[in-house]
N, C-alpha and C positions, 0 to 999 in steps of 0.2 A: 368400525362401528357396526354393531348388529342391530337389526330392528328388534324392538321389544313388544310384548303383548300389550295392547291398549284396551282397557275396559271402557265400555260405553253402554248407554241405555237410551231408549226413545219412548216418547209418549205421544198419544194422538194417533190418528189414522195415517196409514202409509201413503194415502192419496192426498193428504193435506199439505199445505205449503210448508217446506222444511226450514227450520231454524236450527243452526248449530251454535250452542253456547260454549264459549271458550273462557275458562277461568284463568286467574292470574298465577304467577310464579309460585311453586311449592304448594299449590292448592288442589284439593280434590274437587271433582265435579259436583259433589253434593253441596258445595258452598253456593251453588245456584239453588235457592231454597225450594223445597217441594211445593209450597203454596204458590210461589211465583211461577214455577214451571207449570203447575196445574192450571193457572189462569191463562197462560199462553195456549196450552193444549185445548182448554175449553173454548178458546177463541178461534179454533179451527186451524191450529198449527201442529205440524209434526215436529216435536221438540227433541233434540238430541243433546245430551250432555255426556262428558267423558272425564276420566281421570288422566291427567298428564302422566307420562312415564315417570317412574320413581315416586308416584303418589298413589294412595288408595289401593285399589285392586289391580292397577296396571303393573306391568313388570318392573323389576328393579335391576340395577346393574352395579357391578364393581367398577366405579369410575376410574380407579387407578389403572385397571387393565383394559377397560373398554370405555374410554371417554367419548363424549358426544358434545355437540354444540347446540346453541339455540336455534340454529338452522334446522337441526334434526327435530327439535321440539316443534318447530313450525311445520315441518313436513309431516308430522304426526296428524296434523289437521287434515291434510289431503288423504291420509290413510283412513281416517275415521269417515270422511265423506265417501270414499270408495267402498268401505265395509258396509255402509248403509245404502249402497247403490245409487249414490248421488253424484252428478257432475257439478252441481252448484247448489248453493243454499244462501239464505240470509244469515250473515255472521253477526253474532252479538258477543263482544269481548269485554271482559272486565280486567282492569289494571294491566298487567303484562299480557293478558289475553287480548286486550285492546290493541297493544302493539303488534301482536301476532296478526290480528285481524286487519290492521292497517297495512302491514307488509303484504299480506295475501291480496288485498285489494289493489295494491300497486303492481305486484308481479304477475298476478293471474286474474285480471278483471273479469274474465269470462266465468270464473268460479263463484263470484260474489254478486248475489242478486240485490242485496242492500247491505249497508254497514251500520252497525250501532256500536258505539264505543262508550263504555261506562267507566268513570273513575280512572282514567288513563292519562298518558302523556303523549305529546306529538312525536311521531317517528323521527329518529335521527337527531334528537336534541340532547342526548346524553343525560337522561334522567338519573341513571345509576351513579354517574359521576357527581351530579348535584347532591345526591344523598350522601355519598362518601365524603365530599368536602364539608357538608354540614356536620357530619359525625365527628370529623377530625378538626373542626374549627377553622378550616381554611377559607379564605375569601372566595366568593363566587365571581368568576370573570363577568365582564359586562356582557349583557345579552343572554345570560344563563336563565334557565327556567326558575320560577319561584321555588324557594326552599320549602321543605315540609314544616309543619307547625312544630314549635319548640317542644311541646309535650311529647310528640312522637319521637323526635330526635333524642330527647333525654331518656325515654323508655328504651330505645334501642341501645343507647350507651350502657344503661344499667344492665340490660339483658346480656350484652356481650361481656361485661365485667363479672357477672355472677357465675358461680359454678353451674354446670348443666344439671337440670332436673333429671333424676334417675328413675323414680318409680312412677306408676301410672297417676296417682293423685297429684303429685307435684307437677308432672308434665301437663296434666289437664288444667290445673290452676294457672300455670304459665300461659297456656294457650288461651284461656279465658281472659287473662290480663291483657294479652296482645289484642284480642278481639275488642275489649273495652276501649282501648286507645284508638284502634282503627274505626270504631263506631262513631267517634267524635262526640261533640257536646250538644248537638242540636236536638236530639231525641232521647228520651229515657232509655237506659240500658237495661235489658231484660236478662239478668244473670242466670235465671233458671233455663231460659231458652238457649243461652250461650253454652251452658253446661251440657244440655242435651245434644247440641250440635257437636261440641268437642269430644264428648264421649263417643259419638258415632264416628267422628273422624279417626279417633284413636283405634276403635275396634275394627274399622275397615282397612287400616293400613297394613300392607305386608311388612313394611319396615318404615316406621315413622321417620327415622333419621335419614332415609334415602332421599327425601325431598331436598336436602341441602345440596345435593348434586346439581340442582339448577343454578346455584351460585357458582359452582365450579365451571359449569357450562358457559356461563357469562364471561368467566375469566379467559376462556380459550376461544371466544368468538366476539372480540371487541368491535368488529366491523359489521356486526349482524344487521344493524339498522342503517339503511341508506339515508343520506342527508338530502334535504330539499327534494323529496320525492312525493309529498302529499298532494301536490298539484296534479299528479297523474291519476289520482283516484277518480274513477268514473261512476262508481256505485252511489246511489242516493244515500246520504250519510246523516245520521242522527248522533249527536254527541251529548252525553248526559253526565252532569257533575252535581254532587251534593253541595248545598250551601255551606256545610261544615266539613268539607273535605280536609283531613289532616295530613295526608301524604303528598298529594299532588294539587295543592290549591291553585286555582286559576289555569291549570294546564288544559282543561277542556276548551276554554275559549281560544287558546292558541291552536288546538287541533281544528276547530271549526273555521278559524280564519284562513287556514292553509288549504282546506279541501273545498273545491268549487261547489257552491250551492249547499254546503253543510248547514244544518240547523242545530243550535245550542239550546239545551233544555236544562234548567236548574231545578233540582228537587229540594224543596225546603226541608231543612233539618237533617238531611242525609249526610253521612260521613263517607267512609271508604268501604263500608259493608252494605248489605242489602236487607235491612230490618223489615219486619212485618208491615210497619206503617207505610212503607214505600211501595209495596207490591202492586197494589191496584194502579197507582199512577204510572209506575214503570211498565207494567203489562199493557195498560191501555195505550201508552205511547208507542210501544214496540209493535203491538197489533196494528195500529194505524200505519206505522212506518213500513210494515211488511205486507200490507194488503196488496194483492195482485189482481 
């Protein structure tokens, strides 16, 4: 496995308290909205966001000849920190980025000044298997994580059954449809804003299809997440979940239960995305949590 180029950018003064934003699987860094990032920077934070490998402006690979694992994706976090001259930072992770952040807090506590986990699942609980069983109609074993909302499951089933979109308009329409489902039902969906975002995602990607390599990486690294490890997290932890989370409903409370001293925050109306209406509340909470 070779290292690939990772694109990143930062906002705020170099002397400000650093926050590293880690987005979810198959997602570009710009899914951390500019307005939200700006609020953090205006609050005196040095904010860094980046594109995962095989997304956006970061390097892409031929997975068949140069496979990698989710451990490699996790190690890219350390590479980004080093590239910005940082030994440690406040980590803020969304969805699978929250899993990466949890793992780093377990294995390298000296690198994590504080931990904020948004719309994520507890480390080592097999969230991917829960989704797979829901998609295939298999029963969930006792003690499994709560299933995704049925609307999200049905959307994924339809998406997998449909022929892949080929041209730009069809692809962007499909991306907007996915964003609508992820948004949830608690707040109005701004389709114009969604289209602007997905047009930008499309235009920035070196190879939009390369993001699916993250799924392949999950297949070759089934033991990526250690079990029963969250009690080892030492960093002050804030767990954030939307009241209308369609993908991982109730998972935030389970994270907070397992991390000593963690605080759970519920954002009214929020689903699995970060819409404009939530930016002030989220930024204020993170600024307070990362105050040094």
